[in-house]
N, C-alpha and C positions, 0 to 999 in steps of 0.2 A: 586172183584179182581182191586186194581188199574192198570192203563197202565201205564207203560213209554215213556214219550216222545219222537219222532225218534229220534235221535244223527244226529244232521245237521253242516255240513261242513260251515267253515266260510269264509269269503267276502276273505283274503289270498289264503285259501284254494284253493278255486272254482277257483281263479284268476291263483292260480297257477297249478292245475288240465285244465284248457283250454292252460294256454302257453305248457304245455307238450306235449299236444296232438294237437297242433298248425302247425305240421310239417306233421300230417298223415290226411286228410281231412274225410276219416270215423271213425275215432276214434274220431278227433276234434268235426264231428255232434253228434256222441251219445253222446258227455262228455255235450256238449251247449243243447241240446233237454235234456237232462237227467235233467239240473240244472235249462235251465228255461221254462217247463211245469211241472214236478215233478212226467212225465212217468216211470213208474218200467221199470228195463231192458227189463222183460219181453214183454214188452209193445212195445219198443220201436224198438225189435228187428222182431216184428208181423207187424211192420209196412209197407202197402204196397205205392209206387209211388202216388198210387193215394188218399191214404190216406192224403198227405202231399201238391202234387204238382195237377193244372187243365194238361187238356192234351197237353196248350200250355207252359208249363213252370211254370206258374204264381204259387205263391207260396200261399197256401190258410190259413186266418184268424181263423184258429180252425181246430183240428184234432177229428172226430171221432173216437172216440176207441169202436173198431169193438167188439163186445160178442166173438167173437175166439178166442182174442185176452187177453181181459181185464180180471179182479181178479175177481173172483166168476159168471165170462160172464155179469158181468155190463156195461152197455154202457153209454160215457157219453163225453160230448165237451171238448176239452180241448184248449185254449185260446194258440199260439201265439205269443211270447211276439215282439213287433216291433222291438227291436234289434238283434231277430234269422232270421230274412226276408235277410238283405245282406247273410247271411250264410248258408242258406237255396238257395237261389239264384247261391251262388258262388259252391253248392253240386249238384245243377242239372248241371251246366255248366263241371263238375266235372265226373258225371257221361257221359254227352255227349259225352266227351274227352275219355273218356276209353272204348265209347260204350257200354256202359250197358244198357238196357234193359231198357226203361222212358216207357211201357204199364202202364197201370190204378194199373193192377193185380201184377206187379212185385213184385220183395224185394225190400224195401229200400235200406236195409244194405246189401251190398253184400261181402262177405270174401275178 
């Protein structure tokens, strides 16, 4: 049985998604992380603050995908591209300004 290649977005479509979400910090970081890392939506929404940030707010260079959020429970490391670092630093400040919990086990993406 042959497997079809997944459909991918063009560079213009990716740019349009990022521009459309730019006014909404949480949505923008979801789109940016999905495009930059290839994480699945279920993996993204399962991320905790400590998966992305050190306790002092510094951004990690890789995400350890925990078994409880990984597809079929498979863990792995995903590199965070350099282009995402400024966005993730701004997202930390956004979460701080909103008074969101920044503890290691707190959900990264609050509604």
